[in-house]
C-alpha positions in Angstrom: 29.2 -56.3 3.1 26.8 -53.8 1.5 25.9 -51.2 4.1 24.1 -48.0 2.8 24.7 -45.0 5.0 22.2 -42.1 5.1 23.6 -38.8 6.4 22.8 -35.0 6.3 24.7 -33.0 3.6 23.9 -29.4 2.7 20.5 -29.5 4.5 19.3 -32.6 2.6 19.7 -36.3 2.9 22.6 -37.9 1.1 23.7 -41.6 1.0 26.8 -43.6 0.3 28.4 -47.0 0.8 30.3 -47.8 4.0 34.1 -48.2 3.4 35.4 -48.4 6.9 34.6 -47.5 10.5 36.4 -46.3 13.6 35.3 -45.4 17.0 34.3 -41.8 16.1 34.3 -41.8 12.3 32.9 -43.6 9.4 34.2 -43.4 5.8 31.6 -43.4 3.1 32.0 -43.8 -0.7 29.8 -41.2 -2.5 29.3 -40.3 -6.1 32.4 -39.9 -8.4 34.3 -42.4 -6.3 34.7 -39.8 -3.5 35.3 -41.0 0.1 33.7 -38.8 2.8 35.1 -38.9 6.3 32.0 -38.4 8.5 31.7 -37.9 12.2 29.2 -40.5 13.5 26.9 -37.8 14.7 26.1 -36.9 11.1 24.9 -40.4 10.3 21.1 -40.8 10.3 20.7 -44.5 9.5 22.4 -47.5 8.0 20.8 -50.3 6.0 22.3 -53.7 5.3 21.4 -54.7 1.8 21.7 -58.0 -0.2 23.3 -56.2 -3.1 25.2 -53.0 -3.9 23.2 -50.5 -6.0 24.8 -48.1 -8.4 24.6 -44.4 -7.6 22.5 -43.9 -10.7 20.1 -46.5 -9.3 20.1 -44.7 -5.9 19.4 -41.4 -7.4 16.4 -42.8 -9.4 15.1 -44.3 -6.2 15.5 -41.1 -4.3 13.8 -39.0 -7.0 10.7 -41.3 -6.7 10.8 -41.5 -2.9 8.4 -38.6 -2.2 5.8 -40.1 -4.5 4.9 -42.5 -1.7 1.6 -42.0 0.1 2.0 -43.3 3.7 -1.2 -41.9 5.1 -3.2 -45.2 4.9 -0.3 -47.2 6.6 0.0 -44.5 9.2 -3.8 -44.8 9.9 -3.4 -48.5 10.4 -0.3 -48.3 12.7 -1.2 -45.1 14.6 -2.6 -45.9 18.1 -1.5 -49.6 17.9 2.3 -49.5 17.4 4.6 -47.1 19.2 7.6 -47.9 17.1 8.4 -49.9 14.0 11.5 -51.0 12.1 12.1 -49.9 8.5 11.9 -53.5 7.2 8.5 -54.1 8.9 7.2 -50.8 7.5 8.4 -51.7 4.0 6.4 -54.9 4.1 3.3 -52.9 5.2 3.7 -50.4 2.4 4.7 -52.6 -0.5 3.3 -56.0 0.6 6.7 -57.5 -0.4 10.3 -56.9 0.6 13.1 -55.9 -1.7 16.3 -53.7 -1.4 14.8 -51.1 -3.8 11.6 -50.9 -1.8 13.4 -50.5 1.5 15.8 -47.8 0.2 12.9 -45.9 -1.3 10.9 -46.0 1.9 13.9 -44.8 4.0 14.6 -42.0 1.7 10.9 -40.9 1.9 10.8 -41.1 5.7 13.8 -38.8 6.0 12.7 -36.4 3.3 9.1 -36.2 4.6 8.4 -36.5 8.3 4.7 -35.9 8.0 3.6 -39.3 9.3 6.6 -40.8 10.9 9.5 -39.6 13.0 12.9 -41.3 13.5 14.8 -41.9 16.7 17.4 -44.5 17.8 17.0 -46.7 14.7 13.1 -46.9 14.9 10.3 -45.0 13.2 7.4 -43.7 15.3 3.9 -42.8 14.0 3.2 -39.1 14.7 0.3 -37.8 16.7 -2.7 -36.8 14.7 -2.3 -33.1 15.5 1.3 -33.3 14.4 0.3 -34.9 11.1 -2.3 -32.2 10.4 0.2 -29.5 11.0 2.9 -31.1 8.9 0.4 -31.8 6.1 -0.4 -28.0 6.0 3.3 -27.2 6.0 4.0 -29.8 3.2 1.2 -28.3 1.1 2.7 -24.8 1.5 6.1 -26.1 0.6 4.8 -27.8 -2.5 2.9 -24.7 -3.5 6.0 -22.6 -3.0 8.1 -25.0 -5.1 5.5 -24.8 -7.9 5.3 -21.0 -7.7 9.1 -20.9 -7.9 9.1 -23.3 -10.8 6.6 -21.0 -12.6 8.9 -18.0 -12.0 11.9 -19.9 -13.3 10.0 -20.7 -16.5 9.0 -17.0 -16.8 12.6 -15.9 -16.3 13.7 -18.3 -19.1 11.2 -16.7 -21.5 8.5 -19.4 -21.5 4.9 -18.4 -22.0 3.9 -18.1 -18.3 1.7 -15.5 -16.7 2.6 -14.5 -13.2 0.1 -13.1 -10.7 0.4 -9.4 -9.7 1.6 -10.2 -6.2 4.5 -12.3 -7.6 5.5 -9.6 -9.9 5.4 -7.2 -7.0 7.8 -9.5 -5.1 10.2 -9.6 -8.0 10.1 -5.8 -8.4 10.8 -5.3 -4.7 13.7 -7.7 -5.1 15.2 -5.8 -8.0 14.6 -2.3 -6.8 14.4 -2.5 -3.0 16.9 -5.3 -2.3 14.1 -7.3 -0.6 16.2 -10.5 -0.7 15.0 -12.3 2.4 11.9 -13.8 0.8 11.0 -17.5 0.9 10.0 -17.5 -2.8 13.4 -16.0 -3.8 15.2 -18.5 -1.6 13.3 -21.4 -3.3 14.2 -20.0 -6.7 17.9 -19.8 -5.7 17.7 -23.3 -4.3 16.2 -24.7 -7.6 18.5 -22.8 -10.0 21.7 -22.4 -8.0 21.8 -18.8 -9.0 23.7 -16.3 -6.9 21.7 -13.3 -5.6 23.3 -11.0 -8.2 22.7 -13.4 -11.0 19.1 -13.9 -10.1 18.6 -10.1 -9.9 20.1 -9.6 -13.3 18.0 -12.3 -14.8 14.8 -11.0 -13.3 15.5 -7.4 -14.5 16.2 -8.7 -18.0 13.0 -10.7 -18.1 11.0 -7.6 -16.9 12.5 -5.5 -19.7 12.0 -8.2 -22.4 8.4 -8.5 -21.5 8.0 -4.6 -21.6 6.9 -4.6 -17.9 9.7 -2.1 -17.4 10.3 0.5 -20.1 12.0 3.9 -19.9 8.5 5.4 -19.2 7.5 2.9 -16.5 6.2 4.3 -13.2 8.2 2.0 -11.0 6.6 2.9 -7.6 3.1 2.3 -9.1 4.2 -1.0 -10.6 5.7 -2.1 -7.3 2.5 -1.2 -5.5 0.6 -3.9 -7.4 -2.4 -1.5 -7.6 -4.9 -2.4 -10.3 -8.3 -0.9 -11.1 -11.1 -2.6 -9.3 -13.0 -4.9 -11.6 -16.6 -4.2 -10.8 -19.4 -2.4 -12.5 -22.4 -0.5 -11.0 -25.8 -0.7 -12.6 -26.6 3.0 -12.2 -30.4 3.3 -11.9 -31.4 7.0 -11.9 -34.8 5.9 -10.6 -33.5 6.1 -7.0 -33.3 9.9 -7.5 -36.7 10.3 -9.1 -38.3 11.7 -6.0 -35.7 14.4 -5.5 -36.8 18.0 -6.2 -35.0 20.0 -8.8 -33.5 23.2 -7.3 -31.9 26.2 -9.2 -29.8 28.3 -6.9 -29.4 32.0 -7.1 -26.6 33.0 -7.5 -25.6 30.0 -9.7 -23.4 27.2 -8.6 -19.8 27.2 -9.8 -17.0 24.6 -9.3 -13.3 25.3 -9.0 -10.7 22.6 -9.7 -7.5 22.0 -11.6 -7.8 22.5 -15.4 -7.7 18.8 -16.2 -10.0 17.6 -13.4 -12.8 15.2 -14.7 -14.2 13.9 -11.4 -15.8 17.1 -10.1 -17.5 16.4 -6.8 -18.2 19.8 -5.3 -19.5 23.3 -6.2 -20.7 26.4 -4.3 -23.0 29.3 -4.5 -22.4 32.5 -2.4 -24.0 35.9 -1.7 -23.9 38.5 1.0 -27.1 40.2 2.2 -27.0 43.0 4.8 -24.9 41.6 7.6 -25.0 37.9 6.7 -23.2 35.5 4.4 -25.3 32.9 2.5 -23.3 29.9 1.4 -24.4 26.7 -0.4 -22.1 23.8 -1.0 -23.3 21.1 -3.4 -21.6 17.6 -3.1 -22.2 14.9 -5.7 -24.8 12.5 -4.3 -22.9 9.2 -4.4 -24.0 7.3 -1.3 -27.4 6.0 -2.4 -25.9 4.1 -5.2 -23.8 2.2 -2.7 -26.5 1.5 -0.2 -26.2 -2.2 -1.4 -23.9 -4.0 1.0 -22.5 -6.0 -1.9 -21.1 -2.9 -3.5 -19.8 -1.5 -0.2 -17.8 -4.8 0.3 -15.7 -3.9 -2.8 -14.6 -0.4 -1.9 -12.4 -1.1 1.2 -9.8 -2.5 -1.3 -9.9 0.9 -3.1 -10.5 3.5 -0.4 -9.3 6.5 -2.5 -8.6 7.6 -6.0 -4.9 7.6 -6.8 -3.4 10.6 -8.6 0.1 10.1 -10.1 2.1 12.2 -12.6 1.4 9.8 -15.4 -2.0 8.2 -14.5 -5.1 8.4 -12.4 -6.8 5.3 -10.9 -10.3 6.3 -9.8 -11.9 4.9 -6.7 -15.1 4.4 -8.6 -15.6 3.0 -12.1 -14.6 5.7 -14.5 -18.1 6.0 -16.0 -19.4 7.0 -12.6 -16.4 9.1 -11.4 -15.9 11.2 -14.5 -19.3 11.1 -16.2 -22.5 10.2 -14.4 -21.6 11.6 -10.9 -19.3 14.4 -11.9 -20.8 17.8 -11.5 -20.3 19.0 -15.1 -21.7 22.4 -16.0 -25.2 22.5 -17.6 -26.4 19.1 -16.4 -28.9 18.4 -13.5 -27.1 16.0 -11.1 -28.2 14.6 -7.7 -26.4 16.4 -4.9 -26.2 16.7 -1.1 -26.8 20.4 -0.6 -25.5 22.1 2.6 -26.9 25.6 3.0 -25.3 27.8 5.6 -26.0 31.3 7.0 -23.0 33.0 8.7 -22.8 36.2 10.6 -20.6 39.1 9.6 -18.1 37.7 12.1 -18.1 34.4 10.2 -19.9 32.5 12.9 -22.4 29.7 11.8 -25.9 30.9 12.6 -27.9 28.2 10.9 -27.4 25.4 8.4 -29.6 22.9 6.5 -28.8 19.7 4.7 -31.0 18.3 2.0 -30.8 16.1 -1.1 -31.9 17.4 -4.4 -31.1 17.7 -8.1 -29.3 20.9 -9.2 -27.2 22.2 -12.0 -23.7 23.8 -11.9 -23.4 26.8 -14.1 -19.7 26.9 -14.7 -16.7 24.6 -14.2 -13.8 27.0 -13.5 -10.1 26.5 -13.0 -8.2 28.0 -10.1 -6.6 30.5 -12.5 -10.0 31.6 -13.7 -11.4 31.9 -10.2 -8.4 34.0 -9.1 -9.5 36.6 -11.6 -13.1 36.6 -10.3 -12.0 36.9 -6.7 -10.7 40.4 -7.5 -14.2 41.5 -8.6 -17.3 39.4 -8.2 -16.2 37.4 -5.1 -14.4 39.9 -2.9 -16.8 39.3 -0.1 -16.2 35.6 -0.3 -12.5 36.2 0.0 -13.0 38.3 3.1 -15.2 35.6 4.6 -12.7 32.9 4.1 -9.9 35.1 5.5 -12.1 35.5 8.6 -12.7 31.7 8.8 -9.0 31.1 8.6 -8.2 33.6 11.3 -10.8 32.1 13.7 -9.2 28.7 13.2 -5.7 30.1 13.8 -6.9 31.8 17.1 -8.3 28.4 18.1 -4.9 26.8 17.6 -4.8 25.9 13.9 -1.3 25.7 12.3 -1.0 27.6 9.0 1.5 25.9 6.7 2.1 28.6 4.1 3.8 26.4 1.6 3.8 26.0 -2.2 3.9 22.6 -3.8 5.4 21.2 -6.9 3.2 19.6 -9.5 4.7 16.9 -11.6 3.1 15.3 -14.7 4.2 13.3 -17.7 3.0 14.8 -21.0 1.9 12.9 -24.1 5.5 12.8 -25.5 6.7 11.1 -22.3 8.6 14.1 -21.0 8.3 15.1 -17.4 7.0 18.6 -16.7 7.1 20.4 -13.4 5.4 23.6 -12.1 5.1 25.3 -8.8 1.6 25.4 -7.2 1.4 28.5 -5.0 -1.5 28.9 -2.6 -3.2 31.7 -4.4 -6.4 33.3 -3.0 -8.5 30.9 -5.1 -6.9 27.8 -3.5 -7.2 29.3 0.0 -10.9 30.1 -0.6 -11.7 26.6 -1.8 -9.7 25.1 1.1 -11.6 27.1 3.7 -15.0 26.4 2.1 -14.3 22.6 2.2 -13.0 22.8 5.8 -16.1 24.7 6.9 -18.4 22.3 5.1 -16.7 19.3 6.6 -17.0 20.9 10.1 -20.7 21.6 9.6 -21.3 18.0 8.5 -19.4 16.7 11.6 -21.5 19.1 13.7 -24.7 17.5 12.1 -23.4 14.0 13.1 -22.6 15.1 16.7 -25.9 16.9 17.2 -27.9 14.0 15.8 -25.8 11.3 17.6 -25.2 9.8 14.2 -22.3 7.3 13.9 -19.7 8.7 11.6 -16.0 8.6 10.6 -14.3 11.5 12.3 -10.7 12.6 11.5 -8.6 13.9 14.3 -5.0 15.0 14.9 -3.4 15.7 18.3 -0.5 17.9 19.2 1.9 15.6 21.0 4.6 18.0 22.0 2.8 21.2 23.2 5.9 22.4 25.1 7.8 22.9 21.9 5.0 24.4 19.8 5.3 28.0 21.0 9.1 28.0 20.5 8.8 26.5 17.0 6.2 29.0 15.9 8.6 31.8 16.7 11.1 30.6 14.1 11.2 33.1 11.4 12.5 30.9 8.5 9.4 29.2 7.0 11.3 26.1 5.8 12.9 25.5 9.3 9.6 26.2 11.0 7.6 23.8 8.8 10.2 21.0 9.2 10.3 21.2 13.0 6.4 21.4 13.2 6.4 17.7 12.1 7.7 16.8 15.5 4.8 18.5 17.2 1.9 16.6 15.6 0.8 13.0 16.0 -0.5 11.0 13.0 -3.9 11.9 11.6 -6.4 9.3 12.7 -9.8 8.1 11.7 -12.2 7.4 14.6 -15.9 6.6 15.1 -16.1 9.0 18.0 -15.8 12.9 17.7 -12.2 13.9 18.3 -10.4 17.3 18.2 -8.4 18.2 15.1 -5.6 20.4 16.5 -4.0 21.0 13.1 -7.2 22.7 11.9 -8.2 24.3 15.2 -11.6 22.5 15.3 -13.3 20.6 18.2 -14.3 17.8 15.7 -13.9 17.3 12.0 -14.7 14.8 9.2 -14.1 14.5 5.5 -17.3 14.2 3.5 -16.9 16.6 0.6 -15.2 14.2 -1.9 -17.4 11.0 -2.1 -16.3 10.3 -5.6 -12.6 10.2 -4.5 -12.6 8.9 -0.9 -14.4 5.9 0.5 -14.8 7.4 4.0 -16.4 10.5 2.5 -18.9 8.2 0.7 -19.8 6.4 3.9 -20.5 9.6 5.7 -22.7 10.9 2.9 -24.5 7.6 2.9 -25.2 8.0 6.6 -26.7 11.4 6.1 -28.9 10.0 3.2 -30.2 7.2 5.3 -30.8 9.4 8.3 -32.8 12.1 6.5 -34.9 9.4 4.7 -35.7 7.7 8.0 -33.8 4.5 7.1 -31.6 2.4 9.4 -28.0 3.8 9.4 -24.7 2.0 9.7 -23.6 1.4 13.3 -20.3 2.4 14.9 -19.3 -1.3 14.7 -20.0 -1.3 10.9 -18.0 1.9 10.4 -15.1 0.6 12.5 -15.1 -2.5 10.4 -14.8 -0.5 7.2 -12.0 1.6 8.7 -10.1 -1.5 9.7 -10.5 -3.1 6.3 -9.6 0.1 4.4 -6.6 1.5 6.3 -3.9 -1.0 5.1 -4.9 -0.2 1.5 -5.2 3.5 2.1 -1.6 3.6 3.5 -0.3 1.5 0.6 -1.9 3.8 -1.9 -0.7 7.0 -0.2 2.8 5.6 -0.1 2.7 4.7 -3.7 1.4 8.1 -4.7 4.1 9.8 -2.7 6.9 7.6 -4.0 5.7 8.1 -7.6 6.0 11.8 -7.2 9.5 11.5 -5.8 10.4 9.1 -8.6 9.4 11.4 -11.3 11.0 14.4 -9.7 14.3 12.5 -9.6 13.7 11.4 -13.2 13.2 15.1 -14.0 16.6 15.9 -12.5 18.1 13.3 -14.8 16.1 14.4 -17.8 17.2 18.1 -17.5 20.7 17.1 -16.5 20.6 19.3 -13.4 24.0 19.4 -11.7 23.4 22.0 -8.9 20.5 22.6 -6.5 19.5 25.3 -4.0 19.1 23.9 -0.5 17.9 25.3 2.8 19.4 24.0 6.0 16.6 22.8 8.3 18.1 20.6 11.0 21.4 19.7 12.5 22.3 16.0 12.7 25.4 14.1 13.8 28.1 14.7 11.2 26.0 16.9 9.0 22.6 18.5 8.3 19.2 17.8 6.9 18.7 20.1 3.9 15.4 20.9 2.1 15.5 21.4 -1.7 12.3 23.6 -1.9 12.2 23.8 -5.7 11.5 20.0 -5.8 10.0 19.1 -2.4 13.0 17.0 -1.6 14.9 16.4 1.7 18.4 15.1 1.8 21.3 14.6 4.2 24.5 16.6 3.7 27.6 15.4 5.4 30.0 18.3 6.3 32.1 19.4 9.2 31.5 23.0 8.3 29.2 24.9 10.7 26.0 26.0 8.9 23.2 28.2 10.2 19.6 26.8 10.3 17.7 28.5 7.5 20.9 29.3 5.5 20.7 28.9 1.7 23.4 26.7 0.3 24.5 25.4 -3.1 24.4 21.6 -3.6 26.1 19.5 -6.2 24.2 16.5 -7.4 26.4 13.5 -7.0 24.1 10.5 -7.6 20.4 10.3 -8.7 18.8 6.9 -8.6 15.0 7.1 -9.3 14.5 3.3 -9.0 15.8 3.4 -5.5 14.2 6.9 -4.8 17.6 8.1 -3.7 19.5 11.4 -4.2 23.0 12.0 -3.0 24.4 15.6 -2.9 27.4 17.4 -1.5 27.9 20.9 -0.2 29.7 23.1 -2.7 
């Protein structure tokens, strides 16, 4: 008697010929003349056939099984028949009965339950809602299988181009151990590779295709960030009606030496008992008054600055040429003119749009020299502004930063960026300007994007501020503040000591700044402005991208610092103990802006300087392991 037994084996349907049967078990002959002793609960279905098919024939039938299209038959039966036998269904599908047809149909029904379900020896047509859902799931499964097949070809060296999101998945798999991924599971299923073998093969393919080289920025590559592919037809006619203004004293800009996207400049003078300050901000908003252009920028809400590259928010011809406030060229600007008292209080301000010319583009180093002579009064004003904010609750983080870059030879270079008077002055000027712009929005009930930050642990603040060691104090202050947030309603910024605040001084580099400038442009020209709902929509669209870019930028800096430690073969580091943890301490490495965990039973004082031995540096995993000497 030829009885074909269908049963589950390794999460798929297998089959074999019945050899014998007992009350609880059934013996089945499978391929290679093997006999499998099955509990009857594992048996799905049995078919009595007129002839015994070879296993080669059975495999050929099984491979063709899923090619069947049962939708038309299901449409006929659905609603009329509640159950149907396999033989009856085979007659409907093929129009004729044969052992081959019956076996192929049964395989299909067990491998694909889109249209029919099985129970107690009968097949049941599924409800229409079930069919729709399972068709969606089947399409996803087929797409996943095809995607996996493309990756396998790519791994094997075939000429296949993978999408950036797939490359991102593979990079996360190799460098972040992101193994629980349906695509990777499908690849392992199709290839039979172990996890380690697949990781080795993917890494080798990435290297062979020069996607990963000794100079590759791994965090940037993993982020999947690409320049936005759009162009802007820059029509200067939109600025034809703007008056040309020449300020006295002349405008100057202050930035890093290699800055190309210059978006702000200032003019300053003191008369009697008043300070006169003018801040010119590149006029970007009007170019993006078109909603089509605004739709593109939520995907790139900020420029991205990394040690080896810059990805500008705007097309480079706008960011570094047409809209950049280069010295000697008349450019459209938003001009904020402010009069302050000798006590640094804002007495009056005016905002207008015009064309003006910057006289000099200075570096911070050059401006530091001028502050000692020509701009002493400006330095005094900014010191007053800072003291007023501190009295109003601002927290002053007196901290230097490390700058990391990759030079033309591919070597990593680091330098310490100390908050010199020049940097403090520019910081205060921008904070003041952003506050005045926020004040304009509040006074005119104009919808805007405000930035706030709340102190969430006020009880600890006074105690923390009494800590003498700067490293320990700054570390513990992190527990005091909540996350900085963007809101369409005015909100206090505790960190800056201001009742409300917005960022609007870098419209070339930040999307929210651009939107705020656009609002002012529309308001002053009497045009309809964006609503709170519009702005909230842009915030919601942009924030996931913004957080991704900020993380990639931060990780890239850490990556290259760790690469620098390897490059310079640094064996020992200076650490500052900043927090006690179970079994050890959190230690800051101030020379490189790194924090690490040191396991030790030795009692260490907070703020103590200790010597650390570098045990393991792994830039790809962004990890550093050290031990206390």
